[in-house]
Structure formats: C-alpha cells, structure tokens
ZALOLUM-766341 format. One record per residue (C-alpha): chain; z, x, y. Coordinates in Angstrom, 2 decimals, decimal comma, padded with zeros to 5 digits. Layout:
BEGIN
<pt chaine="A" c3="Z" c1="X" c2="Y"/>
...
END
This chain:
BEGIN
<pt chaine="A" c3="-000,66" c1="-000,22" c2="010,28"/>
<pt chaine="A" c3="-003,16" c1="-002,43" c2="012,15"/>
<pt chaine="A" c3="-002,58" c1="-006,06" c2="011,16"/>
<pt chaine="A" c3="-004,74" c1="-008,52" c2="013,04"/>
<pt chaine="A" c3="-005,29" c1="-012,23" c2="012,45"/>
<pt chaine="A" c3="-006,26" c1="-015,39" c2="014,24"/>
<pt chaine="A" c3="-005,19" c1="-018,95" c2="013,54"/>
<pt chaine="A" c3="-006,20" c1="-022,56" c2="013,93"/>
<pt chaine="A" c3="-003,09" c1="-024,66" c2="013,93"/>
<pt chaine="A" c3="-001,94" c1="-028,18" c2="013,16"/>
<pt chaine="A" c3="001,34" c1="-029,56" c2="011,82"/>
<pt chaine="A" c3="002,83" c1="-032,85" c2="010,70"/>
<pt chaine="A" c3="006,11" c1="-033,95" c2="009,13"/>
<pt chaine="A" c3="005,97" c1="-037,07" c2="007,01"/>
<pt chaine="A" c3="008,59" c1="-039,81" c2="006,82"/>
<pt chaine="A" c3="010,43" c1="-038,10" c2="003,99"/>
<pt chaine="A" c3="010,91" c1="-034,95" c2="006,08"/>
<pt chaine="A" c3="008,43" c1="-032,91" c2="004,04"/>
<pt chaine="A" c3="006,38" c1="-030,41" c2="006,03"/>
<pt chaine="A" c3="002,60" c1="-030,43" c2="005,95"/>
<pt chaine="A" c3="000,38" c1="-028,07" c2="007,90"/>
<pt chaine="A" c3="-003,33" c1="-027,89" c2="008,60"/>
<pt chaine="A" c3="-003,01" c1="-024,34" c2="009,92"/>
<pt chaine="A" c3="-005,60" c1="-021,89" c2="008,68"/>
<pt chaine="A" c3="-005,59" c1="-018,18" c2="009,31"/>
<pt chaine="A" c3="-008,31" c1="-015,61" c2="008,85"/>
<pt chaine="A" c3="-007,56" c1="-011,95" c2="008,52"/>
<pt chaine="A" c3="-009,11" c1="-009,59" c2="011,04"/>
<pt chaine="A" c3="-008,47" c1="-006,56" c2="008,83"/>
<pt chaine="A" c3="-009,47" c1="-006,65" c2="005,16"/>
<pt chaine="A" c3="-006,82" c1="-004,03" c2="004,42"/>
<pt chaine="A" c3="-003,80" c1="-005,84" c2="005,91"/>
<pt chaine="A" c3="-002,51" c1="-006,48" c2="002,37"/>
<pt chaine="A" c3="-002,82" c1="-002,82" c2="001,36"/>
<pt chaine="A" c3="-000,37" c1="000,04" c2="001,92"/>
<pt chaine="A" c3="-001,05" c1="003,69" c2="001,10"/>
<pt chaine="A" c3="001,93" c1="005,55" c2="-000,45"/>
<pt chaine="A" c3="001,69" c1="009,12" c2="-001,63"/>
<pt chaine="A" c3="001,54" c1="009,95" c2="-005,33"/>
<pt chaine="A" c3="003,09" c1="012,81" c2="-007,27"/>
<pt chaine="A" c3="002,12" c1="016,24" c2="-005,91"/>
<pt chaine="A" c3="-000,28" c1="018,36" c2="-007,99"/>
<pt chaine="A" c3="-001,12" c1="015,52" c2="-010,37"/>
<pt chaine="A" c3="-003,38" c1="012,50" c2="-010,76"/>
<pt chaine="A" c3="-000,44" c1="010,10" c2="-010,86"/>
<pt chaine="A" c3="000,94" c1="007,62" c2="-008,36"/>
<pt chaine="A" c3="004,69" c1="007,52" c2="-007,79"/>
<pt chaine="A" c3="005,14" c1="004,08" c2="-009,43"/>
<pt chaine="A" c3="003,40" c1="002,13" c2="-012,16"/>
<pt chaine="A" c3="002,43" c1="-000,70" c2="-009,80"/>
<pt chaine="A" c3="000,67" c1="001,72" c2="-007,44"/>
<pt chaine="A" c3="-002,99" c1="002,53" c2="-008,06"/>
<pt chaine="A" c3="-005,21" c1="005,53" c2="-007,42"/>
<pt chaine="A" c3="-007,81" c1="005,05" c2="-004,70"/>
<pt chaine="A" c3="-011,22" c1="005,46" c2="-006,32"/>
<pt chaine="A" c3="-013,31" c1="004,14" c2="-003,44"/>
<pt chaine="A" c3="-014,55" c1="006,36" c2="-000,62"/>
<pt chaine="A" c3="-014,32" c1="003,44" c2="001,82"/>
<pt chaine="A" c3="-010,69" c1="002,75" c2="000,92"/>
<pt chaine="A" c3="-009,88" c1="006,45" c2="001,22"/>
<pt chaine="A" c3="-011,37" c1="006,44" c2="004,72"/>
<pt chaine="A" c3="-009,26" c1="003,40" c2="005,60"/>
<pt chaine="A" c3="-006,13" c1="005,12" c2="004,26"/>
<pt chaine="A" c3="-006,85" c1="008,11" c2="006,49"/>
<pt chaine="A" c3="-007,38" c1="005,84" c2="009,48"/>
<pt chaine="A" c3="-004,18" c1="003,87" c2="008,83"/>
<pt chaine="A" c3="-002,10" c1="007,00" c2="008,37"/>
<pt chaine="A" c3="-003,58" c1="008,93" c2="011,28"/>
<pt chaine="A" c3="-005,06" c1="011,60" c2="009,01"/>
<pt chaine="A" c3="-008,20" c1="013,65" c2="009,62"/>
<pt chaine="A" c3="-011,31" c1="013,54" c2="007,45"/>
<pt chaine="A" c3="-013,81" c1="016,31" c2="008,17"/>
<pt chaine="A" c3="-017,56" c1="015,92" c2="007,75"/>
<pt chaine="A" c3="-017,42" c1="017,68" c2="004,37"/>
<pt chaine="A" c3="-014,44" c1="015,75" c2="002,99"/>
<pt chaine="A" c3="-016,00" c1="014,90" c2="-000,39"/>
<pt chaine="A" c3="-015,30" c1="017,52" c2="-003,06"/>
<pt chaine="A" c3="-018,49" c1="018,88" c2="-004,61"/>
<pt chaine="A" c3="-018,85" c1="019,34" c2="-008,35"/>
<pt chaine="A" c3="-018,80" c1="023,10" c2="-007,95"/>
<pt chaine="A" c3="-020,73" c1="024,06" c2="-011,06"/>
<pt chaine="A" c3="-018,97" c1="026,90" c2="-012,83"/>
<pt chaine="A" c3="-016,17" c1="026,78" c2="-010,27"/>
<pt chaine="A" c3="-015,12" c1="023,31" c2="-011,53"/>
<pt chaine="A" c3="-013,82" c1="022,32" c2="-008,11"/>
<pt chaine="A" c3="-013,57" c1="018,65" c2="-009,04"/>
<pt chaine="A" c3="-011,30" c1="019,64" c2="-011,92"/>
<pt chaine="A" c3="-008,94" c1="021,43" c2="-009,53"/>
<pt chaine="A" c3="-007,91" c1="018,42" c2="-007,44"/>
<pt chaine="A" c3="-006,60" c1="014,88" c2="-008,05"/>
<pt chaine="A" c3="-009,06" c1="012,17" c2="-008,95"/>
<pt chaine="A" c3="-010,07" c1="009,98" c2="-006,02"/>
<pt chaine="A" c3="-008,34" c1="010,13" c2="-002,65"/>
<pt chaine="A" c3="-005,92" c1="012,98" c2="-002,03"/>
<pt chaine="A" c3="-004,25" c1="014,91" c2="000,78"/>
<pt chaine="A" c3="-004,33" c1="018,60" c2="001,55"/>
<pt chaine="A" c3="-003,79" c1="021,13" c2="004,28"/>
<pt chaine="A" c3="-006,58" c1="021,90" c2="006,68"/>
<pt chaine="A" c3="-007,07" c1="023,67" c2="009,98"/>
<pt chaine="A" c3="-008,69" c1="020,66" c2="011,68"/>
<pt chaine="A" c3="-006,18" c1="017,96" c2="010,89"/>
<pt chaine="A" c3="-003,27" c1="016,40" c2="012,74"/>
<pt chaine="A" c3="-000,18" c1="018,24" c2="011,55"/>
<pt chaine="A" c3="-002,43" c1="020,52" c2="009,50"/>
<pt chaine="A" c3="-003,29" c1="017,69" c2="007,09"/>
<pt chaine="A" c3="-006,61" c1="016,19" c2="005,96"/>
<pt chaine="A" c3="-007,65" c1="013,56" c2="003,44"/>
<pt chaine="A" c3="-010,30" c1="014,37" c2="000,84"/>
<pt chaine="A" c3="-012,10" c1="012,45" c2="-001,90"/>
<pt chaine="A" c3="-012,79" c1="013,74" c2="-005,40"/>
<pt chaine="A" c3="-015,57" c1="011,61" c2="-006,95"/>
<pt chaine="A" c3="-015,11" c1="013,04" c2="-010,45"/>
<pt chaine="A" c3="-016,10" c1="010,38" c2="-012,97"/>
<pt chaine="A" c3="-013,38" c1="011,17" c2="-015,48"/>
<pt chaine="A" c3="-009,96" c1="012,68" c2="-014,93"/>
<pt chaine="A" c3="-009,70" c1="016,44" c2="-014,33"/>
<pt chaine="A" c3="-008,89" c1="018,28" c2="-017,56"/>
<pt chaine="A" c3="-005,23" c1="018,82" c2="-016,64"/>
<pt chaine="A" c3="-004,77" c1="015,14" c2="-015,84"/>
<pt chaine="A" c3="-005,97" c1="013,84" c2="-019,20"/>
<pt chaine="A" c3="-002,99" c1="012,61" c2="-021,15"/>
<pt chaine="A" c3="-004,45" c1="013,84" c2="-024,42"/>
<pt chaine="A" c3="-005,69" c1="017,17" c2="-023,06"/>
<pt chaine="A" c3="-004,23" c1="020,34" c2="-024,57"/>
<pt chaine="A" c3="-004,70" c1="023,46" c2="-022,47"/>
<pt chaine="A" c3="-006,75" c1="025,97" c2="-024,40"/>
<pt chaine="A" c3="-009,30" c1="028,68" c2="-023,92"/>
<pt chaine="A" c3="-012,86" c1="027,47" c2="-023,84"/>
<pt chaine="A" c3="-016,28" c1="028,94" c2="-023,07"/>
<pt chaine="A" c3="-017,86" c1="027,28" c2="-020,00"/>
<pt chaine="A" c3="-020,86" c1="029,60" c2="-019,88"/>
<pt chaine="A" c3="-021,91" c1="033,18" c2="-020,52"/>
<pt chaine="A" c3="-020,55" c1="034,08" c2="-017,10"/>
<pt chaine="A" c3="-017,21" c1="032,25" c2="-017,27"/>
<pt chaine="A" c3="-015,48" c1="032,43" c2="-020,61"/>
<pt chaine="A" c3="-012,05" c1="032,33" c2="-022,18"/>
<pt chaine="A" c3="-010,32" c1="030,62" c2="-019,26"/>
<pt chaine="A" c3="-007,70" c1="027,88" c2="-019,28"/>
<pt chaine="A" c3="-008,42" c1="024,54" c2="-017,66"/>
<pt chaine="A" c3="-007,52" c1="024,94" c2="-013,98"/>
<pt chaine="A" c3="-004,34" c1="023,41" c2="-012,55"/>
<pt chaine="A" c3="-004,67" c1="020,38" c2="-010,31"/>
<pt chaine="A" c3="-003,49" c1="020,86" c2="-006,72"/>
<pt chaine="A" c3="-003,20" c1="018,11" c2="-004,15"/>
<pt chaine="A" c3="-001,23" c1="014,96" c2="-003,40"/>
<pt chaine="A" c3="-002,88" c1="011,73" c2="-004,57"/>
<pt chaine="A" c3="-003,13" c1="008,97" c2="-001,98"/>
<pt chaine="A" c3="-002,45" c1="005,67" c2="-003,73"/>
<pt chaine="A" c3="-002,49" c1="001,99" c2="-002,81"/>
<pt chaine="A" c3="-000,13" c1="-000,92" c2="-003,31"/>
<pt chaine="A" c3="000,28" c1="-004,46" c2="-002,02"/>
<pt chaine="A" c3="002,17" c1="-004,81" c2="001,25"/>
<pt chaine="A" c3="003,25" c1="-008,40" c2="000,53"/>
<pt chaine="A" c3="004,37" c1="-009,87" c2="-002,79"/>
<pt chaine="A" c3="005,73" c1="-013,27" c2="-003,74"/>
<pt chaine="A" c3="009,06" c1="-013,50" c2="-005,54"/>
<pt chaine="A" c3="009,71" c1="-015,97" c2="-008,34"/>
<pt chaine="A" c3="009,51" c1="-019,62" c2="-007,28"/>
<pt chaine="A" c3="012,90" c1="-021,24" c2="-006,64"/>
<pt chaine="A" c3="013,26" c1="-024,70" c2="-008,13"/>
<pt chaine="A" c3="016,98" c1="-025,08" c2="-008,87"/>
<pt chaine="A" c3="020,17" c1="-023,16" c2="-008,25"/>
<pt chaine="A" c3="021,26" c1="-021,01" c2="-005,32"/>
<pt chaine="A" c3="019,91" c1="-017,99" c2="-003,50"/>
<pt chaine="A" c3="019,25" c1="-015,03" c2="-005,88"/>
<pt chaine="A" c3="020,20" c1="-011,44" c2="-005,16"/>
<pt chaine="A" c3="017,49" c1="-009,63" c2="-003,18"/>
<pt chaine="A" c3="015,69" c1="-012,95" c2="-002,88"/>
<pt chaine="A" c3="014,25" c1="-012,36" c2="-006,33"/>
<pt chaine="A" c3="011,70" c1="-009,88" c2="-004,96"/>
<pt chaine="A" c3="009,70" c1="-007,92" c2="-007,56"/>
<pt chaine="A" c3="010,24" c1="-004,17" c2="-007,61"/>
<pt chaine="A" c3="013,39" c1="-004,69" c2="-005,54"/>
<pt chaine="A" c3="013,79" c1="-000,98" c2="-004,77"/>
<pt chaine="A" c3="010,56" c1="-001,21" c2="-002,75"/>
<pt chaine="A" c3="010,33" c1="-004,83" c2="-001,64"/>
<pt chaine="A" c3="012,66" c1="-007,15" c2="000,30"/>
<pt chaine="A" c3="012,38" c1="-010,65" c2="001,73"/>
<pt chaine="A" c3="010,70" c1="-010,75" c2="005,14"/>
<pt chaine="A" c3="013,42" c1="-011,46" c2="007,71"/>
<pt chaine="A" c3="011,23" c1="-011,10" c2="010,79"/>
<pt chaine="A" c3="009,42" c1="-014,13" c2="012,19"/>
<pt chaine="A" c3="006,49" c1="-012,14" c2="013,60"/>
<pt chaine="A" c3="005,94" c1="-010,27" c2="010,33"/>
<pt chaine="A" c3="006,08" c1="-013,59" c2="008,49"/>
<pt chaine="A" c3="003,26" c1="-014,97" c2="010,62"/>
<pt chaine="A" c3="001,10" c1="-011,92" c2="009,91"/>
<pt chaine="A" c3="001,95" c1="-012,07" c2="006,22"/>
<pt chaine="A" c3="000,62" c1="-015,64" c2="006,02"/>
<pt chaine="A" c3="-002,81" c1="-014,42" c2="007,06"/>
<pt chaine="A" c3="-002,72" c1="-011,41" c2="004,78"/>
<pt chaine="A" c3="-001,94" c1="-013,45" c2="001,66"/>
<pt chaine="A" c3="-004,59" c1="-016,02" c2="002,68"/>
<pt chaine="A" c3="-002,08" c1="-018,83" c2="003,13"/>
<pt chaine="A" c3="-001,72" c1="-021,34" c2="005,95"/>
<pt chaine="A" c3="001,22" c1="-020,98" c2="008,32"/>
<pt chaine="A" c3="003,07" c1="-024,13" c2="009,27"/>
<pt chaine="A" c3="003,68" c1="-025,33" c2="012,78"/>
<pt chaine="A" c3="002,50" c1="-022,42" c2="014,91"/>
<pt chaine="A" c3="001,91" c1="-024,73" c2="017,89"/>
<pt chaine="A" c3="004,74" c1="-027,22" c2="017,40"/>
<pt chaine="A" c3="007,45" c1="-024,62" c2="016,79"/>
<pt chaine="A" c3="008,19" c1="-026,06" c2="013,37"/>
<pt chaine="A" c3="007,00" c1="-022,91" c2="011,69"/>
<pt chaine="A" c3="010,78" c1="-022,33" c2="011,85"/>
<pt chaine="A" c3="012,37" c1="-024,76" c2="009,41"/>
<pt chaine="A" c3="015,54" c1="-025,32" c2="011,44"/>
<pt chaine="A" c3="013,75" c1="-025,99" c2="014,74"/>
<pt chaine="A" c3="014,57" c1="-029,71" c2="014,73"/>
<pt chaine="A" c3="017,42" c1="-029,89" c2="012,22"/>
<pt chaine="A" c3="019,67" c1="-027,00" c2="011,21"/>
<pt chaine="A" c3="020,73" c1="-028,82" c2="008,04"/>
<pt chaine="A" c3="017,28" c1="-028,05" c2="006,60"/>
<pt chaine="A" c3="018,44" c1="-024,42" c2="006,27"/>
<pt chaine="A" c3="019,96" c1="-025,13" c2="002,85"/>
<pt chaine="A" c3="016,74" c1="-026,68" c2="001,54"/>
<pt chaine="A" c3="014,54" c1="-023,59" c2="001,69"/>
<pt chaine="A" c3="014,60" c1="-019,89" c2="000,78"/>
<pt chaine="A" c3="016,01" c1="-017,50" c2="003,36"/>
<pt chaine="A" c3="013,45" c1="-015,79" c2="005,58"/>
<pt chaine="A" c3="009,71" c1="-016,01" c2="004,93"/>
<pt chaine="A" c3="008,61" c1="-018,30" c2="002,11"/>
<pt chaine="A" c3="005,84" c1="-020,52" c2="000,74"/>
<pt chaine="A" c3="006,65" c1="-024,21" c2="000,84"/>
<pt chaine="A" c3="006,14" c1="-026,15" c2="-002,39"/>
<pt chaine="A" c3="004,93" c1="-029,25" c2="-000,53"/>
<pt chaine="A" c3="001,86" c1="-027,84" c2="001,17"/>
<pt chaine="A" c3="001,73" c1="-024,21" c2="-000,05"/>
<pt chaine="A" c3="001,97" c1="-023,01" c2="003,56"/>
<pt chaine="A" c3="004,16" c1="-020,22" c2="004,87"/>
<pt chaine="A" c3="007,29" c1="-021,00" c2="006,89"/>
<pt chaine="A" c3="010,26" c1="-019,08" c2="008,23"/>
<pt chaine="A" c3="013,89" c1="-020,04" c2="007,52"/>
<pt chaine="A" c3="016,11" c1="-017,86" c2="009,78"/>
<pt chaine="A" c3="019,67" c1="-016,89" c2="008,93"/>
<pt chaine="A" c3="021,98" c1="-019,14" c2="010,95"/>
<pt chaine="A" c3="025,12" c1="-017,81" c2="012,56"/>
<pt chaine="A" c3="028,25" c1="-018,52" c2="010,50"/>
<pt chaine="A" c3="026,18" c1="-019,94" c2="007,64"/>
<pt chaine="A" c3="026,05" c1="-018,35" c2="004,22"/>
<pt chaine="A" c3="023,03" c1="-018,25" c2="001,93"/>
<pt chaine="A" c3="020,96" c1="-021,42" c2="001,40"/>
<pt chaine="A" c3="022,72" c1="-023,68" c2="-001,12"/>
<pt chaine="A" c3="019,77" c1="-025,31" c2="-002,89"/>
<pt chaine="A" c3="016,59" c1="-023,56" c2="-001,79"/>
<pt chaine="A" c3="013,21" c1="-024,67" c2="-003,05"/>
<pt chaine="A" c3="010,16" c1="-022,56" c2="-002,34"/>
<pt chaine="A" c3="008,75" c1="-019,12" c2="-003,05"/>
<pt chaine="A" c3="010,15" c1="-016,17" c2="-001,05"/>
<pt chaine="A" c3="007,60" c1="-013,77" c2="000,41"/>
<pt chaine="A" c3="008,55" c1="-010,09" c2="000,24"/>
<pt chaine="A" c3="007,17" c1="-006,92" c2="001,81"/>
<pt chaine="A" c3="007,49" c1="-003,18" c2="001,34"/>
<pt chaine="A" c3="010,79" c1="-001,81" c2="002,63"/>
<pt chaine="A" c3="009,40" c1="001,61" c2="003,44"/>
<pt chaine="A" c3="005,82" c1="001,66" c2="004,66"/>
<pt chaine="A" c3="004,58" c1="005,15" c2="003,89"/>
<pt chaine="A" c3="003,45" c1="006,88" c2="007,08"/>
<pt chaine="A" c3="001,42" c1="010,07" c2="007,25"/>
<pt chaine="A" c3="004,10" c1="011,95" c2="009,19"/>
<pt chaine="A" c3="006,59" c1="011,40" c2="006,38"/>
<pt chaine="A" c3="004,54" c1="013,64" c2="004,10"/>
<pt chaine="A" c3="003,79" c1="016,63" c2="006,31"/>
<pt chaine="A" c3="004,63" c1="019,81" c2="004,46"/>
<pt chaine="A" c3="007,19" c1="021,84" c2="006,44"/>
<pt chaine="A" c3="007,70" c1="024,54" c2="003,84"/>
<pt chaine="A" c3="004,22" c1="026,03" c2="004,05"/>
<pt chaine="A" c3="004,18" c1="026,77" c2="000,34"/>
<pt chaine="A" c3="000,56" c1="025,81" c2="-000,33"/>
<pt chaine="A" c3="-001,82" c1="028,64" c2="-001,13"/>
<pt chaine="A" c3="-004,68" c1="027,13" c2="-003,11"/>
<pt chaine="A" c3="-008,05" c1="026,50" c2="-001,48"/>
<pt chaine="A" c3="-009,42" c1="022,98" c2="-001,13"/>
<pt chaine="A" c3="-012,75" c1="024,08" c2="-002,47"/>
<pt chaine="A" c3="-016,29" c1="022,87" c2="-002,74"/>
<pt chaine="A" c3="-016,21" c1="019,96" c2="-000,32"/>
<pt chaine="A" c3="-019,88" c1="020,35" c2="000,66"/>
<pt chaine="A" c3="-021,13" c1="023,52" c2="-000,99"/>
<pt chaine="A" c3="-021,31" c1="024,40" c2="-004,64"/>
<pt chaine="A" c3="-021,33" c1="028,12" c2="-003,93"/>
<pt chaine="A" c3="-018,91" c1="028,76" c2="-001,08"/>
<pt chaine="A" c3="-015,34" c1="027,47" c2="-000,74"/>
<pt chaine="A" c3="-014,00" c1="026,51" c2="002,71"/>
<pt chaine="A" c3="-010,89" c1="028,25" c2="004,02"/>
<pt chaine="A" c3="-008,69" c1="025,14" c2="003,93"/>
<pt chaine="A" c3="-005,30" c1="025,10" c2="002,30"/>
<pt chaine="A" c3="-004,01" c1="022,47" c2="-000,06"/>
<pt chaine="A" c3="-000,53" c1="021,14" c2="000,54"/>
<pt chaine="A" c3="002,17" c1="021,54" c2="-002,07"/>
<pt chaine="A" c3="005,23" c1="019,45" c2="-001,30"/>
END
C-alpha cells in the first residue's frame, strides 16, 4: 500500500524526564488508515464483523489501485431492467474475473440502493412475477467477492498499571499485533493523525538516551500519556517485557490483504458479470468463485 506523509519536528524533555513533542505530521494519502480485505464469496458479507462493505465508488477505485486490480470503463453494474443484474452481484465494491485484468481479475461497483434479494436477511426465496415477460422465477443467486474495508491501525487499551499484557492488548488479536517496526511506527503516527516524538533528535526511540526507560513504556509503537504523541520502545537484547509500562500500544493488521492472494486458480467461475454499461447486452466477463 502507498503510505506517504511529511513531518515538521520538534522535541523537548522536561526536568522530570517526561517527553514532549511539537512534531506534527500530515498524511499524503487519505487512505493510509484503510485496508481492503476480501469478503465472503458469493455474498454481501465481509469476513469479519469489524470490516465494512465499500459503498463509495471513489473508495472502490482506491481499493483497486491499492491492490493492483483493473477497473474497465464500464465497471459500474447497470440496473438491467428485467435482467436484475444489480440483484445478481454483491452490494457495493466487488471482484470478478475479466479478460482485461491483471491475473484475470477486475473490480466492479454495484450501486444498488438496497441489498440484492438473496442478501436480505429476512428474504425468503419464492416465486414472484416480475413482469408479463419474466414470471415465476426465483430471486437470482449473488455471485462475486465483496471488497471490504477495515482500519490498518488500531489502538489497544491504555496501560496505566501492571505489566505487559499478552498480545499487547491489541483488539481483534487474530488480525492485529503491536507495531514492532520503527519505520512503520513513524508512518502510523501520521495515519492516526498523531504527532511523532523526536524525529530530529533521535528521541523518537525511548531508550535513545537511557535504556532504563524501556520498562516505563509499552513495547513497540505506542502513544505517550504525557503529550499524546507516538514513540517507539524497541525490544532490548536480554531484557524481558516492560515491567511497568504506561501508554497506549498502537497495533496494525498482521496480514495486509493483497490482490494476488485472492486470484482464483481453480477456474470454477462460470457466471457472467452482467450489465456493467448496457441494460440489454451482457459483457462476456466471468465472475470469480473462490
């Protein structure tokens, strides 16, 4: 993912040893705090409750750009009239096979206002009459892989007393872990709109002047209680976990979802991605089924 930021730095340490920073960072990419994991195939559901469907065309375009996916000129699914094309694909941003795309994959956007019939939780499949020409048909199945969004960086619970918690106390610990990379920590500060301490003085690293400060702060990337700025507390050789850390650990996604991870190698998809630009003729593009 493209994470760009710039900074204006300043740092001071008062007589008590508390850190204070005047550093300010601005994010060069509005989406640096957003990751784009895949949802559940042939549904309108993301793969976790804290993921969200992408219901914005602009965000769908950014997801395609970040993941290296192709979006053709007719990437928006048309209503389709009697063909109900918008009811045949996931709501919002989704992925499907196409001839033009890298790895045979393209991103599409379904602007349907409500959920497709099959995605409605209270919908019961039944025969219904759509018109004199199309009658007694079941609601069509949904085919496609939703493209969802989630936060790249999340704060853990604030540490006030006690020792270092398992997993750093990160939320959704199966997906998130404490940032243990100094460079990523610097970028994260900009993405969460927080100042980063000591970028010019070197005291962004808590143990730069005094290794004994290691026990005073959370391990890795964290927000300092004194000035609410981001600092980095590296693991020291032959030291255990911090003994009495105070601060708020900053976590990030363990597995950033990349487009290549979701390329279908089985070739099982057979349904058309229909009605992207025409309400009468369906393109010859194939929808992926993973």
